[in-house]
Structure formats: C-alpha cells, structure tokens
N, C-alpha and C positions, 0 to 999 in steps of 0.2 A: 504494500500500500504506500503510494508515493506522497500523499497529502491528505490532510483532514481540515476542512474549513466548514463554517456554517453554511456558506452558499457556494456551490459549484456553478460556474457560468460556462456553458459550452457555446462557443462562438465569440470571436474577438473582433467583430465589426463594430458598427456605430452603437447598436443597442447594448452589446455585451460590455464594451469598454466604458460606456457612460454609466451602466449599472454598477460596475465595479467602483467607479469614482464616487457615485452617490452613496453606495454602501459604506465606503470609507468615511464620507462626510457624516453618515448616520452613526458611526461608531461600530459598525459591523465588519466582519472579515469575509472576504470573498476571494476566489481565484478564478482566473480566466484560462480556458483551454481552447486554443484555436487550431483547426486542422491544417491550415496553410502556414506559410512563413509570414514575416512582417509585411503589412499591406500598404505601405506608403506609396507604392507605384501602381496600385491596382484600381481599376474602375474608371468610369467616365465621369461626366459632370452631373451636378444636381443643383436644385434650388432649395435653399433652406429658408422656410417661411418664418415670419416673426414669432410664431408660437414655438418653433424649434429653437430659434436664436435666444428666446427667453430662458430656455432650459440650459443652453450653453452658458448664458450669463450667470445662471445659478451656480454653475461650477467655477465661476470666475475666469472663464476662458473666452469671453466674447471679444475682447480687444485683440487677443492673440489670433483669433480666427479672422477678424476684420483686416489684420495686417497682411494676411496672405491670400485673401479672397476679394470679391467685388461686391460693393453695395449696389442694389438694383431697386431704386425707389419708384421706378415707372415701368409700365408695360405698354408696348405698342402692338396693335393688331392691324395687319395689312393684308391686301390681296396679292396675287402673284405678280402684279405690275408695280407693286409698291404703294398703291393708293391706301391712305390711312382709313381704317374702319373705325377705330376707337383708340383713345389714350386713357389709361387708368393709373391712378396712384396705387402703390403697393402698401400704403399705410403710413410710412414715415414714423414719427414719434407717437402716433396714435396707439400703437400696440407695444410700446416700450423699446423693442429692438427692431432693426430694419430687415427687409427682405434681402437675402444674400444669394449670390451665384458663385459657385466654386467647384473645383474638382473634388470628387469623393476622397482622393488621397490627401487633400488638404485637411479635411475633417479628421480622417484617420490619424494623421500626423500630430495634430493638436491634442487629440485624446490620448494617443499612445505615449507622447512625450510627457504628458501629465501623469499617466499611469507609472512611468518609470520614475518620475520625480517624487511621487508619493510612495514608491516602494510596493505597489500592488502587484502580486504575483500574476504574470502573464506568460503562459507557456505556449510555444509554437510547435507545430508538427504533431499535434494531438488529435488524431482523427477518431471520433467516437465509434465504437463497434457494439457496445452493449451497456445497458443500464440495469443494475440490479437494485431492487427495493428491499430494505430490511425493516425490522420493526421500529427502528429509531433513526433511519436515514436512507441514503442512496449511495451506491457505488458506481462510478463511471469508469468503464474500461476502454482503453485506447489501443489502436492497432500496433503501437510499438511495444505492447506488453505491459505498459504502466497502467495504474489505476489511481483514483482519488475518491475519498469518502467525504460526504457532506450531509448536513441536516436536510437540505433541499437542493434541487438542481433546477437551474433556469436555462431553457433552450433558447439561445439567441443566435441560432446558426442559419438564419436566412430562409428564403422561400422553399428551398429543397431540404428542409431541416431533417437531419438524421435523428435528432431527439424525438421529433414528432413521429417519425416512422417507427422508432423503437418502442415508445410508450403508448402511442395511439395508432396502432396499425389499421384501425377502421376509419381513420380520418380521411376525408377526400384529398386527393392529390391537387397540387396547384394547376390552374387552368391556363393554357396558352390563350392570350387575348386576341390573337390574330394579327399581331403587330411585331415587326422587327425594328428595334431601335438602332439607328446608325448615327455615329457622331465622331467629332474630332475637335482638336484644339490647335490654335495657331497664335503666334506672337503678334501683338498689335503692330509691331514695327514692320511686319510683312503685309499689313493692310493699311497703308498710309491714307487711303481714300476714306476711311471710316472716321466719323466724328467722335468726340469725347462722349457725346450722348449715347452713341451706339454701344460703348463699353460700360455705360452706367444704366442700362435698361435691358429689359427683355423685349425681344421682337418676335412675334408669332405671325407666321405667314400661312394663309390658307389659299389653296389653289386647286384646280381640277385634277392635277396629277400627284398631289400629295402635300403634306404639311412640312414646313421647315422653320426652325427656330434658331436664334442666336442671342448671345449675351456675353457679358464679361465672365471671366473665370478666375483662375489664379492671377495674381498681380502681374500685369503686363501681357496678359493673354486674353483671347476671345475663345469661347467654345460654341459649338453649334451641334444641332441634332436634327434628324429627320425620322419620321415614323412611316414605315412602308408596310402595307398589308401583305400577309402571307397566310396561306391556308393551314400549313403545318410548320412547327418550329424546325429550325435547322438542327441537325444532329451535331454533337460535339466535333466530329470529324469534319463536317461541312463548315462549321464556324472557323475551325483552324485553317481550313483551306481557302477561306475568303481573304485574299490579300488586299492591301490598301489600294493597289493599282486596279484590281477588279472592282472594288466598291466605288472607287473614284469614277471609273468609266460608266458604271451603272447610274450613279447619281448625276453625272454631267449630262448623260443622255436624257434623264428624266427631268431635270430642273434647268436645262439650257435656256428655256424661255422665261424663267423667272427673273425678276429685277436684280440688279447689282445691289449688294455685294455677294449674293448667294452663289452664282457660278464661280466667282473668284475665291470665295471661302473654300469651296470644294476642291478647285484645281490646285490651290496653293498649300493645302493641308497634307503633310507628309504621311502621318499615321491616322488611319481611319478604322474604327472598330464597329462591330455589329454584335447585337445581343438579342436573344429571344426575350419577349416580355410576358411574364406570368403574373397572375394575381390569385388570391384566395378570397372568394366571396364571403364564405362563412365556414367556421369549424363548429361542430356540435359542442365542443368544450375546449377551453384553453389550458386546463390543468387536470392532472390525474395523480391523486395522492400527493406525494412530495415533489412532483415535477410540474413546472409551469412553462408555457411558451410566451415569448414576447417578441415585438418587432415583426419582421417579415415571416418569422416562423409561425406566428399566430394569425397574421392579417396582412399579407403582402398586398400592396397597392400598386397599380400601374403608374409609370412616371407621369401620365397625364394628370394625375391628381396634384402633383407638386408637393406632396406631403409625406412621402415615404420616410425620409430621414427624420423629419420633424416628429412623426408619430413614434418612431423608434426611440427618440430622445425622451419624449413624454412618458412612454412606457417605463423607461429606466428610472426616471425621477420619481414617478408615482409609486412604483413597486418598492423602491428603496425606502420611501417615506412610510408606506404601509408596514413593511418589515421592521423598521425602526420603532414604530408605535406599538407593535405587537411582541417585541422581544423583551427579555429580562436580562439586563446587562451582567448580572452575576455569573451567568453561565450561558453565553449566547448559543453555543452549539447544542446543548441539551434543551434549552428553553426558547428556541425560536418557534413561536407559535404561528405556523404558516397557514393553517386551514382558513381562518377568517380573513387573513391578508389576501390569499389567492382568490377567495370568493368575492371580496370587495373589489379587487383589481379587475376581474372579469366583468363584474356588474357595472362598474363605472366606466370602463373603457370600451366595451363591446359596441354599444350603440353609436359612439362617436366614430370609431374606426370603420365600421361597416357602412356608415353614411358616406364617409370619404371614399371608400372603395367603390361604392355605387356611383359617386360623382365622377370618379376617374374613368369609369366605363362610359358614362354619358359623354364626357369630354372627348373620348376617343372617336365617338361617332361624328364629331365635327371635322375630323381629319381624314375621313374616308375619301377614296378616289371616286369622283363622280364626273358626269358630263360637264362641259363648259357652261351650259345653261343652268344646270343645277348648282354648279359652283357659284355663279353670280347670285342666284337666289339665296343660297346659303350664306354668302358673305354679307348680303344686305341684312339678313335676319341677325347674323352675329353682331354686326355693327350696331344695329338698332337696339338689340337687347343689352349689349354692353354699355351703350350710352345711357340707357334708361335705368338699369338696375345693377350694372357692374357684373363681376363674376359671381354667379349664384353660389352662396354659401361661403364666400371668401371671408367676410367679416365674422361670421359665426366660427369659422375655423381659426382665424388669426387671433381672436380675442381670448381664446382659451388660455388660462393660466393655472399653474399649480403653486399653491402657497406652501412652501417648504416648512414654514414655522407654524402653520395651522395644524391642529390635531386631526389625524385622519378620520377619527370617529365622528367629527363634526362636519366633515366635508360632504356636501350633497353631490349627487351625480350631475355631471355637466350636460 
C-alpha cells in the first residue's frame, strides 16, 4: 500500500487539481493520481467564464492566470462576410471577475504550480485499473502495481472516466454530439492585420458551410476553432493520422469564402488539432458508496456551452466546502462523514449542470451546415435574439457564486 489519505483524487486535470487545493484550504488531506504525465502542453483553448474565474480567485490565483491569458470583455457575432449580427458584453465587473480566453495548458500550469508550492501530493503515471471498497474506505489500484487507500475516492478523470466504469458499470457511456472540434493557435505578430480589439474579444462567425470562432489566448497569441459535423467520431488511429497539413487543406477548402482574417488564420497556423466532442446528458447517480464523480466524469458538456472548465472548478470548490463542514478534525481519515456531503453535492449541482449541458446542445444547432438561404434566415434570427435578450441563460450562469465562508448547511440550492 503506497499511500493513505482521507481523499483519493483520480484525475489530475482542472477538477482534480482544484479539488486538491481547496481540500488543503479546508484543512483536509488529499492526493492526486493522474494517468498521464505532466499536462502543461496538452489540450486546446477554452473560455473561462466569470463564474469559473471567481473560483480561481478563491484560490488566490486569479492574477497569476490573468498574467498568462487574455481578458475577453466583449463578444462579436458575425456572418460569413463579416457583417456584424450583434455585440454583447461579457459582464465586466458585474460578476466580480472577467471572462477569460486561454489555452487549457495555461490553467493546468497555474494549478499545478500551486499544487507543488503547497506540497500537495500529485502522482503521475497512475492509471486506475480497479477500485476496491472496504468497510471503512476504498483502495485504488494502478497499472504499475501500486495502490492507495483513502476514506473516499473522487473520480475527476474526465468524460471517459475509468472511475465511472469501475464503480458504475451500468452508467450510460458519453455520447458523441456529432461534432469534430478543430483548432489552432498563432502568434499575434504573425497576424499584423488584426486589431487590438480582435485579441480582446470573442468573435463567433456563422455561415452556411460551418461555424468559426477566434479570440485571444495565451499572452501574445490568438486561438481559433471550428466545429464541423461528423456522423461518427474519429477513431484514435484516425485522429493520429490527421496531420496539420491535411486539416489545413480541408479547412481552407471549406472556409475560403469567409471574410478575413479567417482564411489567413488557417493558412498561417503551423499546428492544427482535431478532437471528437462528447457530452453526458445525465447519469442516474453521481456517487456510489464512498466514490463520487465530479467535473466531466459526472457531467461532460460540449464546448458550445462555454462552461466546461468553469463547472469543473465549481464542483471542486463546493465539494471541498461540503467535506470541510462534515469532517471532524480530530481524526479526518476515520471521521470524514461523506454520505451527507455527497448527497448534498449531487442535489445542489445536478440541476445546474444538466441545464448547461442542454444549453450547449441547443447552441450546437446554430452551427449546423445549412443552405445559403437558411443560413441568412438563421443569422437574422440570431442577431435579433441576441440584441433583444442576449445569450439565453448567460446571466443566470455567470452570477452563480459559492460562498466559501458560509456554512454548507445553510446554503440553498442554486
């Protein structure tokens, strides 16, 4: 047995690392077990909404993240010729923290640097193969022959969660949403025709042959992405075989008629990646005995929601708060009373995340490939609705706050 901690966290991504930091803040011990190596260079771009940034701020890391990412206070919606459909504010000071645009690796780096600084155990190369439940805890077994014992185990290992498959074999598998996400990043210096506003805003383009978006990313960079329909997901072998040159040719053929800078962004980007997009509409339960799922393992959302990373951060903060309020510091391992904490976590979080999952699916329908006439009609409707009511549900999602200092017992469901 290689370790004994009150909380075993399987998965060292956004949710897992944030949970470990919040547990430390709550005075509880946890250890993180990640199947892969350090993740600083892995993943594409993401938007971190104000509700997610408020969680980062609660860890004292907001300024560190802002130093390596881009603030995006405005969103522009355009048609394929560049005509403005609508311009919306992303909230600014209204929600406490701003909307951010960044590479996933930036967020990983900020969290993992803090993990190391605080001395929280983070073990790489630990691929879960089995979970054993005992009368007073759980034992996680890894493919290198090691194991770890905990009072509880939290599965934060993503949409294709091995924890979920081990302890909830009857749970539905993630669904391919019919979209391939393709994207890249480029230095702003290589796009001199772009304005400062282009790097300080989100631009969403809707046209008959597909959707294209771009915004700031890591400092000094721009990131872009396209959503293309596909009946079946690519296999792992097919994804590995998709070279940047192949993707570039496909995208240039598709988006050649779109306004600049879209063709130039595609043609000048050296490395282009493609990912299958999955989500989980609903699981029958998020916890089973001493094992709980959080983040994408419990409720993966498509990138169209703009909330995946933010929801993972919320999960981490709220769960740590519940565990803090249900523990007895005299003997945290033996007296971590998880049953009520798990039940309250699922009760308070489920309706929020499932509403956002559904909104992400609806947003994807606005990006479907349609005829030129239908595209014009759709764009008129998008512009009209955005100017009248903004992005449906945005204020509801952004204003959500977790009060770390408030007792969990008194918190009402959001």
